[in-house]
C-alpha positions as semicolon CSV with decimal commas, in nm:
position;residue;x (nm);y (nm);z (nm)
1;M;-7,737;-8,652;-0,589
2;S;-7,691;-8,377;-0,356
3;R;-7,922;-8,140;-0,554
4;R;-8,246;-8,255;-0,388
5;Y;-8,106;-8,264;-0,027
6;D;-7,881;-7,953;0,003
7;S;-8,168;-7,680;-0,003
8;R;-8,241;-7,708;0,370
9;T;-8,026;-7,771;0,683
10;T;-8,305;-8,000;0,833
11;I;-8,308;-8,258;0,551
12;F;-8,069;-8,572;0,576
13;S;-7,956;-8,722;0,252
14;P;-8,006;-9,092;0,190
15;E;-7,621;-9,142;0,290
16;G;-7,693;-8,961;0,607
17;R;-7,520;-8,645;0,534
18;L;-7,634;-8,272;0,614
19;Y;-7,507;-8,093;0,296
20;Q;-7,542;-7,736;0,419
21;V;-7,333;-7,813;0,734
22;E;-7,065;-7,952;0,504
23;Y;-7,090;-7,666;0,272
24;A;-7,033;-7,431;0,581
25;M;-6,722;-7,633;0,668
26;E;-6,601;-7,605;0,331
27;A;-6,629;-7,236;0,319
28;I;-6,389;-7,233;0,622
29;G;-6,139;-7,410;0,413
30;N;-6,103;-7,077;0,221
31;A;-6,033;-6,875;0,527
32;G;-5,693;-6,767;0,683
33;S;-5,528;-7,055;0,867
34;A;-5,494;-7,061;1,262
35;I;-5,315;-7,302;1,449
36;G;-5,335;-7,389;1,823
37;I;-5,066;-7,570;2,040
38;L;-5,112;-7,679;2,412
39;A;-4,784;-7,631;2,589
40;T;-4,685;-7,741;2,951
41;D;-4,690;-7,377;3,068
42;G;-4,951;-7,234;2,855
43;V;-5,132;-7,221;2,514
44;V;-5,024;-7,074;2,205
45;L;-5,236;-6,941;1,917
46;V;-5,116;-6,823;1,574
47;G;-5,339;-6,695;1,287
48;E;-5,281;-6,607;0,909
49;K;-5,415;-6,280;0,824
50;K;-5,541;-6,279;0,461
51;V;-5,431;-5,939;0,304
52;T;-5,649;-5,935;-0,002
53;S;-5,540;-5,594;-0,131
54;K;-5,249;-5,357;-0,092
55;L;-5,496;-5,083;-0,036
56;L;-5,659;-5,223;0,253
57;Q;-5,614;-5,037;0,587
58;T;-5,458;-5,282;0,832
59;S;-5,653;-5,328;1,141
60;K;-5,518;-5,172;1,450
61;S;-5,666;-5,449;1,659
62;T;-5,647;-5,824;1,628
63;E;-5,864;-5,979;1,337
64;K;-5,814;-6,353;1,414
65;M;-5,771;-6,356;1,803
66;Y;-6,045;-6,263;2,053
67;K;-6,058;-6,258;2,417
68;I;-6,357;-6,373;2,571
69;D;-6,286;-6,364;2,936
70;D;-5,949;-6,317;3,151
71;H;-5,898;-6,693;3,145
72;L;-6,017;-6,777;2,781
73;A;-5,943;-6,659;2,432
74;C;-6,008;-6,794;2,087
75;A;-5,875;-6,798;1,728
76;V;-6,119;-6,769;1,436
77;A;-6,132;-6,904;1,080
78;G;-6,443;-6,848;0,866
79;I;-6,698;-6,570;0,799
80;M;-6,599;-6,287;1,052
81;S;-6,943;-6,138;1,083
82;D;-7,069;-6,480;1,198
83;A;-6,768;-6,522;1,451
84;N;-6,853;-6,168;1,603
85;I;-7,208;-6,279;1,690
86;L;-7,089;-6,605;1,850
87;I;-6,791;-6,417;2,039
88;N;-7,037;-6,170;2,195
89;T;-7,282;-6,451;2,302
90;A;-6,974;-6,620;2,449
91;R;-6,848;-6,309;2,646
92;V;-7,216;-6,251;2,772
93;Q;-7,238;-6,614;2,905
94;A;-6,902;-6,593;3,068
95;Q;-6,996;-6,251;3,244
96;R;-7,335;-6,400;3,365
97;Y;-7,162;-6,704;3,517
98;T;-6,896;-6,503;3,699
99;F;-7,174;-6,266;3,816
100;A;-7,397;-6,555;3,950
101;Y;-7,106;-6,778;4,098
102;Q;-6,835;-6,539;4,175
103;E;-6,581;-6,740;3,982
104;P;-6,469;-6,780;3,607
105;M;-6,655;-7,002;3,393
106;P;-6,501;-7,344;3,342
107;V;-6,347;-7,362;2,976
108;E;-6,530;-7,657;2,868
109;Q;-6,853;-7,548;2,990
110;L;-6,838;-7,224;2,782
111;V;-6,730;-7,415;2,469
112;Q;-7,018;-7,651;2,515
113;S;-7,260;-7,367;2,563
114;L;-7,139;-7,197;2,250
115;C;-7,166;-7,512;2,049
116;D;-7,516;-7,560;2,161
117;T;-7,586;-7,242;2,016
118;K;-7,422;-7,349;1,685
119;Q;-7,600;-7,679;1,683
120;G;-7,927;-7,509;1,694
121;Y;-7,863;-7,333;1,369
122;T;-7,828;-7,693;1,210
123;Q;-8,162;-7,835;1,320
124;F;-8,438;-7,559;1,269
125;G;-8,568;-7,462;0,913
126;G;-8,501;-7,115;0,771
127;L;-8,170;-7,084;0,968
128;R;-7,812;-7,115;0,826
129;P;-7,533;-7,266;0,996
130;F;-7,250;-7,048;1,116
131;G;-6,979;-7,043;0,873
132;V;-6,679;-7,028;1,133
133;S;-6,457;-7,267;1,324
134;F;-6,294;-7,166;1,642
135;L;-5,989;-7,288;1,853
136;F;-6,053;-7,199;2,217
137;A;-5,748;-7,166;2,450
138;G;-5,803;-7,137;2,827
139;W;-5,714;-7,229;3,168
140;D;-5,919;-7,326;3,471
141;S;-5,863;-7,474;3,823
142;N;-6,021;-7,806;3,727
143;F;-5,833;-7,891;3,416
144;G;-5,543;-7,642;3,383
145;F;-5,450;-7,522;3,034
146;Q;-5,705;-7,650;2,759
147;L;-5,723;-7,619;2,375
148;Y;-6,046;-7,704;2,197
149;M;-6,162;-7,691;1,844
150;S;-6,523;-7,649;1,725
151;D;-6,690;-7,629;1,384
152;P;-7,026;-7,520;1,221
153;S;-7,206;-7,842;1,320
154;G;-7,162;-7,767;1,695
155;N;-6,907;-8,056;1,755
156;Y;-6,616;-7,972;1,964
157;S;-6,309;-8,173;2,084
158;G;-6,024;-8,122;2,307
159;W;-5,684;-8,114;2,119
160;K;-5,300;-8,110;2,195
161;A;-5,248;-7,931;1,867
162;A;-5,488;-7,843;1,602
163;A;-5,521;-7,637;1,273
164;I;-5,840;-7,476;1,108
165;G;-5,888;-7,292;0,783
166;A;-5,685;-7,323;0,463
167;N;-5,468;-7,610;0,426
168;N;-5,575;-7,750;0,765
169;Q;-5,495;-8,123;0,665
170;A;-5,143;-8,048;0,581
171;A;-5,084;-7,854;0,890
172;Q;-5,245;-8,110;1,096
173;S;-5,032;-8,383;0,939
174;M;-4,722;-8,166;1,024
175;L;-4,837;-8,105;1,389
176;K;-4,893;-8,478;1,428
177;Q;-4,528;-8,550;1,331
178;D;-4,368;-8,286;1,516
179;Y;-4,569;-8,242;1,826
180;K;-4,397;-8,345;2,167
181;E;-4,592;-8,384;2,495
182;D;-4,346;-8,167;2,702
183;V;-4,319;-7,891;2,464
184;D;-4,282;-7,555;2,638
185;R;-4,447;-7,218;2,500
186;E;-4,120;-7,097;2,332
187;E;-4,110;-7,429;2,145
188;A;-4,477;-7,431;2,061
189;V;-4,442;-7,087;1,898
190;Q;-4,150;-7,212;1,691
191;L;-4,349;-7,515;1,586
192;A;-4,661;-7,310;1,505
193;L;-4,463;-7,071;1,293
194;K;-4,280;-7,372;1,103
195;V;-4,599;-7,522;1,028
196;L;-4,772;-7,200;0,915
197;S;-4,479;-7,093;0,695
198;K;-4,488;-7,454;0,512
199;T;-4,880;-7,454;0,476
200;M;-4,962;-7,092;0,381
201;D;-5,035;-6,998;0,029
202;S;-4,823;-6,692;0,067
203;T;-4,461;-6,725;-0,046
204;S;-4,314;-6,513;0,242
205;L;-4,417;-6,510;0,595
206;T;-4,400;-6,157;0,758
207;A;-4,525;-6,008;1,079
208;D;-4,795;-5,811;0,894
209;K;-4,951;-6,159;0,772
210;L;-4,959;-6,299;1,124
211;E;-5,109;-6,273;1,455
212;L;-4,978;-6,456;1,777
213;A;-5,156;-6,475;2,113
214;E;-5,067;-6,686;2,432
215;I;-5,248;-6,776;2,753
216;F;-5,025;-6,846;3,036
217;L;-5,000;-6,813;3,413
218;L;-4,807;-6,510;3,590
219;P;-4,597;-6,613;3,915
220;S;-4,896;-6,459;4,122
221;G;-5,108;-6,725;3,970
222;E;-5,318;-6,494;3,768
223;V;-5,418;-6,605;3,397
224;K;-5,255;-6,358;3,146
225;Y;-5,377;-6,313;2,777
226;Q;-5,099;-6,160;2,571
227;V;-5,097;-6,067;2,200
228;C;-4,741;-6,044;2,044
229;S;-4,663;-5,715;1,891
230;S;-4,543;-5,663;1,532
231;E;-4,191;-5,613;1,627
232;G;-4,188;-5,911;1,858
233;L;-4,326;-6,133;1,575
234;T;-4,064;-6,002;1,345
235;K;-3,805;-6,102;1,609
236;L;-3,958;-6,462;1,651
237;L;-3,976;-6,511;1,268
238;V;-3,604;-6,446;1,231
239;K;-3,525;-6,661;1,543
240;S;-3,717;-6,947;1,392
241;G;-3,535;-6,927;1,062
242;V;-3,858;-6,839;0,869
243;T;-3,757;-6,508;0,781
244;Q;-3,399;-6,385;0,684
245;P;-3,262;-6,079;0,884
246;S;-3,189;-5,895;0,597
247;A;-3,567;-5,890;0,503
248;E;-3,639;-5,715;0,828
249;S;-3,422;-5,434;0,754
250;A;-3,539;-5,412;0,404
């Protein structure tokens, strides 16, 4: 039934579905997982790096985590070239707002602005939806710490804990069971690593396959975005019991 209606993004099927947008969401299901957890004192983002070949030179910078502004970062799952375009758009919008109003752009306003762009690519002929989902983590003076998830359709929603990418359904159900309202950043990191270790396709979880970023407030009241080092990740994996200490020294 879908064959007549999946050639363009502008055509609804008789069941009221937009097949091209659904296919874009399906593409994200093959990407590396990313998990975001909202804590009382910050937001934690953890991402799985897909190592497709041993010959591949590992990136010196982060592949899954991107800083958009001083108070806002995101984790990505999907086609990275599509993500780069949207991240650059978001960075420009954030700087324009700061330049015009002399204050950081509210988190939800920036997310909504980016999702408006994504939505436009589902409504006009000759365009392809962006094959990427985001987890946005940020802080503003209006609503404090926030976590948002967006998909190729341009929809976005606020979450306490969310997962995107491969095996996201299994990760989401685990988060639903184990998430507690009063979780702090340290506990959120442990939970994210536990969920990722059980839902990843890879048999062993190592620092090379992961990225961890946090957004939190410094005692001065300044928002800090921090990416965990490889050594720090190894220690966290051992502490959470996901990796054995012997594997670290091997």
